N, C-alpha and C positions, 0 to 999 in steps of 0.2 A: 510392390514388385519392381515397378519401373524405377523408383527411387533407389532401391537397393542395387539394381543393375547399373544405374548411372554412377552410383558411389563406387561400385567395384571397378567400373571402367576407368574411373578417375584415379584408381589406385588406393582408395581408402578402405580400411577394414570395416566391413559392414557391422561386425559385432561391436566395434568401438563406437560407431555412429549410434547404434541402437542403445548401447549403455549410456551414452551421453544424453540421448533423448529421454531415457528412463530417469536419469538423475535430474534433468530439468523438470520433468513432470512431477517428480517427488518434491522438489524444492517449491514448485508452484503450489502444490497441495498444502505443504507446511506453511507457506506464506498466507494462504487463504484461511487456514485454521487459526493462525495467529491474529489475523485481522478480525475474524469473527469473535474470538475470545476477548480481544481488546474492546471491541464495540459493546459486547455484552457486559463486560466489567464496568465500562464507563456508564452504561445505562443503569447500573445498580448503585452508583455513587450518588451521595447527596450533592446538590449543586452541579449535577452532571451537565447541565446546559453550558455553563462556562467552561468546564473541562473539555467537553466535546469541541467547542469552538476553538480552544487553544490547541487541541490535538489536530484539528483540521488545518489550522495555520501552520503548525509545526510539520505535519505530514506533507503539506504542499511545499514547504521550504526545503524539505529533504527529497522531494521527488517521488514520494510513495503514492503512486496513482491508485493502487488497490485500496489503500486505507482511505484516501480522499473519496473515492467512489463509494465505498461502503458508508462512510459518515454522511455523505450527501443524500443517501437514501432515507435518512432519519428526518422527519418533519421538524424536530426540535433544533436542527442545525441550520443556521443562517449563513449562507455562503458569503455574504457581504459584511458580516460582523468582524470587528478587529480583535486581534489578540489582546488578552488581558495583561495585567501587571506581572502575572506569573511568567510571562515570556520576555520580561525585560532583559534577563541575562543573555538570551539568545538574540537580542536586538530585534525581536519581533513584536514587541508591545506596540499596539496601534496599527499593525500591518494586517491586511486582509489575506485570505487564502490565495486570492488571485494575484495580489501584490507580492506574495511570498514566492 
């Protein structure tokens, strides 16, 4: 209530603010679902350990904190391991998630 009153006092349309908050919440839910699906898919792949490590390094380099956090929950993922040859094109081969 206080937030809505403050918004109205500042001349903003409360409905627009609520709509923006709703869209942001929806985008966050979609991101969370995508992260969960990706980590589940990686878990089903053969040689998933290397793939997870590479995804961790790539996600860190792209600033995807949600994916990095989800991957680090997995005991199979070593935060200090370096990216494999598969990341050579992205110039991340031999780079750690922290370094990325």
